[in-house]
Structures are given as C-alpha cells and as structure tokens.
C-alpha positions in Angstrom: 22.7 2.2 73.5 23.1 5.6 72.8 24.7 6.7 69.8 27.5 8.9 69.6 25.3 12.0 68.6 23.1 11.3 71.2 25.8 11.0 73.5 27.5 14.4 72.2 24.2 16.1 72.8 23.7 14.8 76.9 27.1 15.9 77.8 26.8 19.0 76.2 23.8 19.8 78.4 25.3 18.2 81.3 28.1 20.1 80.9 26.2 23.2 80.8 24.1 22.3 84.1 27.6 21.4 85.6 29.6 24.2 84.3 32.2 21.5 83.1 33.4 21.4 79.7 31.7 18.7 78.1 35.3 17.2 76.8 36.3 17.1 80.0 33.4 14.9 80.8 33.7 12.4 78.1 37.2 12.2 79.4 36.1 11.4 83.2 32.9 9.4 81.8 35.2 7.5 79.4 37.9 6.5 82.0 35.3 5.7 85.0 36.1 8.5 86.8 32.4 9.6 87.4 32.3 10.0 91.3 33.5 13.1 91.2 31.0 14.0 88.6 28.1 12.6 90.8 29.9 14.2 93.9 29.5 17.8 92.2 25.8 17.5 91.7 23.3 18.6 94.6 21.4 16.0 96.2 18.5 17.0 94.2 20.2 16.4 90.9 21.9 13.5 92.5 18.4 11.7 92.5 17.0 12.9 89.3 19.9 11.3 87.7 19.5 8.3 89.4 15.7 7.8 88.8 16.7 8.5 85.1 19.1 6.3 84.7 17.3 3.0 86.0 14.2 4.3 84.1 14.8 3.5 80.0 11.1 5.3 79.4 12.4 8.4 81.0 15.5 8.2 79.1 13.4 7.6 75.5 11.4 10.5 76.6 14.5 12.4 77.2 15.6 12.2 74.0 12.1 12.7 72.5 11.9 16.1 74.1 12.1 19.2 71.9 15.2 20.5 73.9 17.0 17.7 73.5 16.0 17.4 69.8 17.1 21.0 69.1 20.2 20.3 70.7 20.8 17.4 68.1 19.7 19.0 65.5 22.1 22.0 66.5 24.8 19.2 66.5 24.2 18.0 63.0 22.2 14.8 63.6 18.7 15.2 62.7 16.0 13.2 63.6 17.2 10.4 61.6 20.6 10.5 63.3 20.0 7.8 65.5 
C-alpha cells in the first residue's frame, strides 16, 4: 500500500499532467469519483494507466525513478519515507 508521501507525489504528478488541482484529484479519488478523471485522459494515457495499475513491478519502477524520487524529496519525504 502506498504511504501518504508517495500518494501526494503521485497526485502532484497526475495533477500536473491533467492540469487539475491535486487536492481536487484526491477528493475525487477518496470519494470514488474516478470516471471523470479517467475520461479526461486520451486513449493512450488510459491504456498506460491501466497497464501501470495492473503491474506492481511497473509501479515499483515508477516510484524508483529519479523524477518521482526528486518529487518525493521536494515534498519532504526523502528516500526513507516509505
């Protein structure tokens, strides 16, 4: 399960990609309103999201990437904030 820092990092990245406030994304996800988020993606992004969510190794690789690690560090999590 993702810890809060990783969730926030993912929300920040997703918000930037979608041009949406990360807090609004979190609220929608927490309330189960994911259809409009998914529908706002283009078909390629939907396919990528689906593949990512179905592959734990890909999620691990995503969180191990330098870009995500830098984002986590900037949010105050550091490498040991798992």
